[in-house]
C-alpha positions in Angstrom: -35.3 0.1 -0.4 -38.8 -1.2 -1.0 -40.3 -4.3 -2.4 -43.4 -4.7 -4.5 -45.0 -7.8 -5.7 -47.3 -8.9 -8.8 -49.1 -12.0 -8.3 -50.5 -13.6 -11.4 -48.4 -11.8 -13.7 -49.3 -14.2 -16.5 -49.9 -18.0 -17.2 -47.6 -19.9 -19.4 -49.3 -22.4 -21.3 -46.9 -24.7 -22.9 -45.8 -28.3 -23.4 -42.4 -29.8 -22.5 -40.5 -33.2 -23.3 -40.0 -35.8 -20.6 -37.9 -38.7 -20.5 -40.8 -41.1 -19.2 -44.0 -39.2 -20.0 -43.2 -37.9 -23.5 -44.9 -34.7 -24.5 -46.7 -33.0 -21.4 -48.9 -30.2 -21.5 -48.5 -27.5 -18.6 -49.8 -24.3 -17.1 -47.7 -22.4 -14.7 -48.5 -19.2 -12.9 -45.8 -16.4 -13.0 -45.5 -14.4 -9.5 -42.9 -11.6 -9.2 -41.3 -9.7 -6.4 -39.1 -6.6 -7.1 -36.7 -4.8 -4.5 -35.1 -1.6 -5.2 -34.7 2.0 -4.7 -37.6 4.3 -5.1 -37.6 6.3 -8.2 -38.5 10.1 -8.5 -42.1 8.9 -8.7 -41.9 7.2 -5.4 -42.0 3.8 -7.0 -39.9 0.8 -7.4 -41.3 0.1 -10.9 -44.5 1.3 -12.3 -47.1 -1.8 -12.4 -48.2 -0.8 -15.9 -44.6 -1.0 -17.1 -44.2 -4.3 -15.4 -47.2 -6.0 -17.3 -45.8 -4.3 -20.4 -42.4 -5.3 -20.3 -41.8 -8.2 -18.0 -45.1 -10.0 -19.2 -44.0 -9.5 -22.6 -40.7 -11.0 -22.3 -41.7 -14.1 -20.4 -44.5 -14.7 -22.8 -42.4 -14.5 -25.7 -39.9 -16.9 -24.3 -42.3 -19.8 -23.3 -46.0 -19.2 -23.9 -47.5 -21.6 -26.5 -44.1 -23.3 -27.2 -42.6 -26.7 -26.9 -39.8 -26.4 -24.2 -36.8 -28.8 -24.9 -34.2 -29.8 -22.3 -31.3 -29.1 -24.6 -28.7 -31.4 -22.7 -31.1 -34.5 -22.3 -29.7 -37.9 -23.4 -33.2 -38.4 -25.0 -32.9 -35.6 -27.5 -31.6 -35.6 -31.2 -32.1 -32.0 -32.3 -31.4 -30.0 -35.3 -32.2 -27.0 -37.3 -32.0 -26.2 -40.9 -33.4 -23.3 -43.1 -34.8 -21.6 -40.1 -36.9 -24.8 -39.0 -36.7 -26.9 -35.8 -36.3 -30.6 -36.6 -36.0 -32.6 -33.4 -36.3 -36.3 -32.4 -37.2 -37.4 -28.9 -36.8 -41.0 -27.9 -38.3 -41.9 -24.5 -40.0 -44.7 -22.5 -43.2 -44.9 -24.9 -41.5 -44.5 -28.2 -40.5 -41.5 -30.4 -41.6 -37.9 -30.8 -40.3 -36.2 -34.1 -41.3 -32.5 -34.9 -40.6 -30.2 -37.7 -41.8 -26.7 -37.2 -40.7 -23.0 -37.3 -38.1 -22.0 -34.8 -40.7 -19.7 -33.0 -42.6 -22.9 -31.7 -39.6 -24.2 -29.6 -37.5 -23.2 -26.8 -34.3 -24.9 -25.7 -33.9 -24.9 -22.1 -30.3 -25.6 -20.6 -30.1 -28.7 -18.6 -31.5 -32.4 -18.7 -35.2 -31.9 -17.6 -37.6 -29.1 -17.5 -38.5 -28.3 -14.0 -39.8 -25.1 -12.1 -36.1 -24.6 -11.0 -34.5 -24.9 -14.3 -37.2 -22.6 -16.1 -37.1 -20.2 -13.3 -33.4 -19.6 -13.8 -33.7 -19.3 -17.5 -36.5 -16.6 -17.2 -34.4 -14.7 -14.7 -31.9 -14.1 -17.2 -34.6 -13.2 -19.8 -36.3 -10.7 -17.3 -33.3 -8.9 -15.8 -32.4 -6.7 -19.0 -35.8 -5.2 -19.2 -35.8 -4.0 -15.5 -34.8 -0.4 -14.6 -31.4 0.1 -12.9 -32.9 0.9 -9.6 -34.2 -2.7 -9.2 -31.8 -4.5 -7.0 -33.3 -7.9 -6.6 -35.9 -10.0 -8.5 -37.8 -13.0 -7.3 -39.6 -15.0 -9.9 -41.8 -17.8 -8.9 -43.5 -20.3 -11.1 -46.6 -22.4 -9.5 -49.5 -24.6 -10.6 -53.1 -23.5 -10.0 -54.1 -24.9 -6.6 -57.1 -26.9 -7.4 -57.1 -28.9 -4.3 -58.3 -32.5 -5.0 -60.1 -31.7 -8.1 -59.1 -33.9 -11.0 -56.9 -32.3 -13.7 -55.1 -33.5 -16.8 -52.1 -32.5 -19.0 -52.9 -32.2 -22.8 -51.0 -30.8 -25.8 -52.4 -29.7 -29.2 -52.2 -27.3 -32.1 -55.0 -25.0 -33.9 -53.9 -24.6 -37.5 -56.8 -22.1 -38.0 -55.7 -19.8 -35.1 -54.1 -16.5 -36.3 -52.0 -16.4 -33.1 -49.6 -18.7 -31.3 -52.0 -21.4 -30.8 -51.5 -22.6 -34.3 -48.0 -24.0 -33.0 -48.6 -27.8 -33.1 -47.1 -28.9 -29.8 -48.3 -26.4 -27.1 -50.5 -27.4 -24.0 -52.2 -26.8 -20.9 -52.9 -28.3 -17.3 -56.6 -28.1 -17.1 -59.2 -29.1 -14.5 -62.6 -30.4 -15.6 -66.0 -30.1 -13.8 -68.8 -32.6 -14.8 -72.3 -32.6 -13.3 -74.5 -35.5 -13.8 -78.3 -34.6 -13.5 -77.3 -31.4 -11.8 -74.7 -33.1 -9.2 -71.0 -32.9 -9.4 -69.5 -36.2 -10.2 -66.1 -37.0 -9.2 -66.3 -40.5 -10.9 -66.7 -38.9 -14.5 -64.2 -36.4 -13.7 -61.4 -38.8 -12.6 -62.5 -40.9 -15.7 -61.8 -38.1 -18.2 -58.7 -37.0 -16.4 -57.2 -40.3 -16.5 -58.2 -40.7 -20.0 -56.4 -37.4 -21.0 -53.6 -37.6 -18.9 -50.3 -36.6 -20.9 -52.4 -36.9 -24.2 -52.1 -35.2 -27.5 -55.5 -34.4 -28.8 -55.3 -34.5 -32.5 -57.7 -33.7 -35.3 -58.3 -36.4 -37.8 -58.2 -34.3 -41.0 -54.6 -33.4 -39.8 -53.6 -37.0 -39.5 -51.4 -38.1 -42.5 -50.8 -41.7 -41.5 -49.8 -44.2 -39.1 -46.3 -45.6 -38.9 -44.3 -48.2 -37.0 -41.2 -47.4 -35.3 -39.7 -50.4 -33.5 -43.0 -52.1 -33.7 -44.7 -49.2 -31.9 -47.5 -47.5 -33.9 -47.1 -43.6 -34.3 -49.3 -41.2 -35.5 -48.1 -38.5 -38.0 -49.8 -35.0 -38.0 -49.2 -32.3 -40.6 -50.8 -28.9 -41.5 -49.7 -25.6 -42.9 -50.5 -22.5 -40.7 -49.8 -18.8 -41.1 -46.3 -19.2 -39.2 -45.3 -22.1 -41.4 -45.5 -26.0 -41.9 -46.0 -28.1 -38.7 -45.2 -31.7 -38.6 -45.6 -34.0 -35.5 -44.9 -37.8 -35.1 -45.9 -39.2 -31.6 -46.9 -42.6 -30.5 -50.4 -43.8 -31.1 -51.3 -44.5 -27.4 -50.4 -41.0 -26.6 -53.1 -39.5 -28.8 -56.8 -39.0 -28.8 -58.4 -38.2 -32.1 -61.3 -36.0 -32.6 -63.4 -35.0 -35.7 -63.0 -31.3 -35.1 -60.3 -28.7 -34.3 -59.3 -29.0 -30.5 -60.6 -25.7 -29.3 -61.9 -25.8 -25.7 -65.4 -25.1 -27.0 -65.2 -28.3 -29.2 -63.4 -30.2 -26.4 -66.4 -29.4 -23.8 -68.8 -30.5 -26.5 -67.0 -33.8 -27.3 -66.8 -34.7 -23.7 -70.5 -33.9 -22.9 -71.6 -36.0 -25.9 -69.4 -38.9 -25.2 -70.8 -38.8 -21.7 -74.5 -38.8 -23.0 -73.6 -41.8 -25.2 -72.0 -43.6 -22.4 -74.8 -42.9 -19.9 -78.0 -42.8 -21.8 -80.9 -41.1 -20.1 -78.9 -38.8 -18.1 -78.1 -35.0 -18.7 -74.5 -33.8 -18.3 -73.1 -30.3 -18.0 -69.4 -30.0 -18.5 -66.9 -27.1 -17.5 -63.8 -27.8 -19.5 -60.9 -25.6 -18.6 -58.1 -24.6 -21.0 -55.2 -23.9 -18.4 -56.1 -21.5 -15.6 -59.4 -19.8 -15.0 -60.8 -19.9 -18.4 -62.7 -22.7 -20.5 -65.9 -23.6 -22.1 -69.4 -25.0 -21.2 -71.3 -27.7 -22.8 -74.4 -29.9 -22.1 -75.8 -33.0 -23.5 -78.4 -35.8 -22.9 -81.5 -35.6 -21.0 -83.1 -36.7 -17.9 -85.1 -40.1 -18.2 -88.9 -40.1 -18.2 -90.5 -39.9 -14.7 -92.5 -42.6 -13.2 -96.3 -42.1 -12.7 -97.2 -39.8 -9.8 -99.5 -41.1 -7.1 
């Protein structure tokens, strides 16, 4: 038998529900190892077919979805007329979502962890493997960013013609901020803290603010190609912007906010959307130089 490996098969960008943190955006990288007998081509499994079959199965199950621990005491869930209608009561308040079933996956167990999701995905992947594959190792991991600040955010893009339109999916993202050409960990840490476990909502999608047990909650609602999406989430879990929450707009928003907070300085922002992709933006200007001589 032989073993082949595929690192970075895909990146799962999704959100999940947590008993203390609420809705958490996440990005997990998928690695594979396949052990089996060689076929008539001298292969365990053709790399092209792995990317076509296995990646497709994994992405279709989790990517750009809200992952819900089905056995959690925090969950009140239902489904009617092909839609998801769930309620999640946690330490910070209540999350309610109505959305098409394609936007959500229910994970067996009381919490979402790398271990519980790995076991779930193994059952999804096994049926698409050829008979000569005897052993499958699937690993989920975070991007290794060292000590660089990162944050977890969730959002939805109603104008997107793909799965980004789903109202509750997310990312774990790094941020790089340069102040007057020099990397600034101070500003990076500030924004990472500001957007930790945040839901970034567009003002025009905000239907209203409601109180549940004296806690203010924002309610977002929009119609997209896949159907009607509604989300109620605690106000202090939200950050409102005037544009859609594409990474291009987010980078520009951060840069402009920095320029407003620190006049006379120039900022360059590299805002990531999950792993190894993102957008650049610049704002502000260097202050006037003093007289020479």
